C-alpha angles and dihedrals in degrees: 000000000000122000091249092050091051091049090055089061088064124070101254094146098122091051090060088065096052130085110266095257093050090052093048094120088074094049114147102169132146124292115276137204098224095184135334109315096002119106123180120204112195114215140131085300110014122243123212127199124201104198122205128173093254102027150007132230116203120203106207122345098229119230110321096250090061099045098084091056090048091052091048091051092047092051098041098042110026124014150348092208116126122260102248100178145010124207118204108207089196139335103263110131094238088064105039115029096089094069093098090058091052092048091048091051090052091051093048090050092047091245125144115267111267119252109241113211127193144148116283093249094059098084091055088055090054090050090054092048089055093047093049103030096130092046090050091049089053095050093044092052087057097040095049097030088239124173118269094255095057114123104177094158102033090054096040119119109224115193111187120228121260094207126037130183139191116220108342137357136180123212135175121218127172088354093303126115119227129188118211116198130186121227126167108225127116086007137013091241100053121148128187123196128221123190104193098189093056097030089231122150125198108196103181107204093333085095119027110155096259139065105308117272088237098128111037104165092210101053143058128282124313126199114224100174095048087046092054091049091051092053090050091051090052092050089054089064092061097225119206094202127027116199108192131202090246129016136028129320118275115216133184126059098248095046091050093047090053093048095049100041097043088052090049091050092048090056095043093050093055093041094050094048092050089051092050091050093049092049087053088058096251121152121231101268091053092046089056093046093053101046118116096217117223117239122274097193096115112097089237093053100055110134094227096125112022124015132233091235090056089053091055091049090051093051091051088051091053093055102028145040132258097260110114099201096259110115089207088066099052092082098007135184117241111279092237091056091050090051093048091053090051093048090050090056100042108018124232101264100070091047092052092045090053091048092054091050091050090050090052088052091051099252101125093157096065092036089059093050092052095049088047089067092053098045090051098038097038101029097174094054103119092191091058092051092047092051091045090052094047095046094053092043087056092049093046090053092055101038120098096190110094092206093053091046089053091060092044092052089048090057089050090053093046091052092048090051093051093046088052091049091050090054 
């Protein structure tokens, strides 16, 4: 499958309506020689090759379906030197699942098996992926609007690291020195790579050409403040080239400083406002309501993947519990039973009528909440399922965040399935 064909399986619809730089997270361009001995291979999870005369270090393998093409490009265009080491910047499957292909190539060439290096928390991530593979398949089908037969985690090839480290480690490959630094951010096992002699920074997903994936409503905890601190530490090195986990290379000191520090400010602003709200005794919905959201006008801060509100919710989750401040929710009834009781008292028709009026007035949020009561409390009401479908189709068409659209499209599919079952 070609890169463009694979991309079409994901929901990149909003990116097609953005200027190229603003849709850079989804960049799938041609390989590029960034500087002498440094080649970037864009993919769904970029792969970077540092090429020495006697050996190669690869930072991230990309998703396994892309790795054979990356190896072919490396051999035909750049070097025949053996791959001595692979660095995983983190354990997400779009960055690590090509390791088997690299190891197989080494065996076929008669080379020594590459040494795989990662943070010490990465093996536990792989363990969790194996434990919850089917659950991860389910949430990724929603998040990325994938077809019902997609099994991205069940089919993933997870090759555990040979060498792990704690905070920082230095390694030499092909005569070049590399510094590996740990920074909690998108994951707890994140590594960023600094090559001092070439002034090249590989950020992994700590920088990805869109609003940071620090909120993801489908996945485990993110770490916004640690993430901001990591970006600031990177900026202090004054890189000449920044090679991100997704999107094209950024070159030039000042451009890189702007990219790193504005992203750090974005995260700190949301983080600090959530903390202030929590210290004032506010519950989550009031914290969200009162935030003065930082600007997303930079091309690398476009909310086309994650969403600033998701980041705020994730920060609250890091520091607080799940209680939302409503005593009725501390030991709650099932939402379907609550909805059925409401419908028994009011009937479905006036709620649906009010929802349509709200839609006409442009308030799709409240309209969706109202229809939710009917589709749960009066599950055989075709009118409710039709309105539910149409409301979320409208919201999906207008929503730039891929993660939010994934949930909206899931609602559309659920409605269509129920309408078909109702005949």
